[in-house]
Each structure stands twice: as structure tokens, then as C-alpha cells.
N, C-alpha and C positions, 0 to 999 in steps of 0.2 A: 262478222266472223267472231268466233268464240275461242279465246286463247286459254280458257280455264283448265283445259284438260292436258296441256303439255307446256313445258317452259317456252317462253317467247325467245326465238332465235333472231339473229341479225337478219336472216332471210325474211322472216315474218315482218320485221319492222320495215324492211326495204319494200316489200310488197304492199304493206299498208300505206307507206308514204306515197308510192306510185299511184295507188288507187285513190287515196284522198286527194292528191293533186289532180288526177284526171277528173274526178267527180266535181271538184271546185271549178275546173275549167269548163266542163259541160254546163254547169249551172250558169256560169257567166255568159256563155254563148247563147243559152236559151233565154236568160233574163238579163239583158245588158244593163238594166238599172241597178243591179246588185253591185255594191262596191268591190273593187278589185282585191281588197284585203280580206274578203269573206273567208 
């Protein structure tokens, strides 16, 4: 995602946090050897 073209809102940050969390969780489920604090 590219936030260069408009100010970052709380909603943007919330979406980003949800996505980042979901991605980390998917990675852990796919590769159990990756540490939980990835």
C-alpha cells in the first residue's frame, strides 16, 4: 500500500495493523519453525 498521496488516517493505521497481524499469522501457520515474535 502506498500512503504517499494522502495523509495517513487512523483508519489506514487500523487496516495496516490488521493486515500485518493477519500476514504474520499466516506465515506462522505455513512455516511453524518461524519464531512467534516474527
